[in-house]
N, C-alpha and C positions, 0 to 999 in steps of 0.2 A: 500637277507641279505650281499651277496658279495657285489653288486652293492653299498650299502649304506656305508660299512665300509673299505670293503679291498680295493678298486678301487684305491683311493688316501688319501692324509691327507686333501685336499680341500674338496673332497666329505665327508669324514669323520667328517670334522669339520662342515660342512653345516647341516649334518642329525643327530649328537650327541653332538655338540658343542665343542669336544676335538680332537686332531690329533690321530692317529691310535697308537701310542706308550702309551699314557696316557689313551687311551681306554682298551688297552690290559692289563697294570697295573692294572687298576680298575678292570677287570675282574678277574685276578690273585688273587688280595686282596679279593674280594667277594669270591672267592672258597676257598682259604687257611684260611682267618681270620674269613670271615663271613659264610661260611659253607655252600654257594650256589653250588648247585650241577645240573648237566644235567639230563635231562630226558630221557626216550627213545626216545621220539619225537623231543626235542629241547635241544641244547646246551647252555652252560651258556651266550656266546656272543648273543645270539638273545634274548636271557631274558632279557639280560643287555640293548640291543638296542630298544626293545619293552619299557622297563621302561625308559629311557631316552627320548623317542619320547613324552610318556605322560607326563612325567615331565616338559621337555624343550617346546616341541612344543604345550601343553594344548590340546593335541588329547584326544577324548573320545575313550573308549574301543570298540566301533563298527566300528570307524575308523581304528583303529590298526588291529582289527578283518580282515577288508577287504585287508590292506595293506599287512599284513603279511600271509594272507590265513590261518589263526587260528580260532578256535572257540571262543565266549565270555567268557567261562567258562576256556579255556587255557591262554587266556591274563589276566584274573583276578588272575588266579592260579599264573602266571608267575609273574605278578605286585608284589602280596603281597610276593612270595619268595625273590625277589631281595630287595624290602622294609625292610622283617625281616634281611635279611643279611647287608645292609646298616647300620639299628639300632645296630647291633651287633658289627659293627665298628665306632660308634660315637666318641669313643676316640681318634681314629687314623685320622678319615676324618673331624673333627669338631673341632675349636680351642675352647677352653674355654673361657668365657667372664672373663674379669679382671675389678673390679669394679674401677670406677675413684676416687680418693680423693679429697677434696676440696680444698688442698693445691697442685693440680696437676700443673706440669710446661708446660707441654703440651699445645704449643700453638694453637692448634685446640681447647682444651677445654673452652677456654675464649670465644669462639664464642657459647658456649652452656649453660654458667653460667646466674643463673637468676638474674636479676637486682632487687635491692630492693629500 
């Protein structure tokens, strides 16, 4: 775990697709706002790294199990805990889609208008 995130920003970006400051802010938000908690055997940051590996690198639970030296059940439990915390933060993390009106002045919109 320490070699994946704590070593350097470069390593952190390679492994979890964000720098260390962003990663730690995400972990803090998931804890304070999303209700994610450490367990007896796993801290929040390790749960988040496992989640990000599955999401960003498209890895299977059995690969994560071997990579982090955890059981498949622990990997599944951790993934679902982080996912639930992310869902609780949807209003904070995700931007709401705004409908585009027919008379939009956005220059990019004209590229998507349907020709009649």
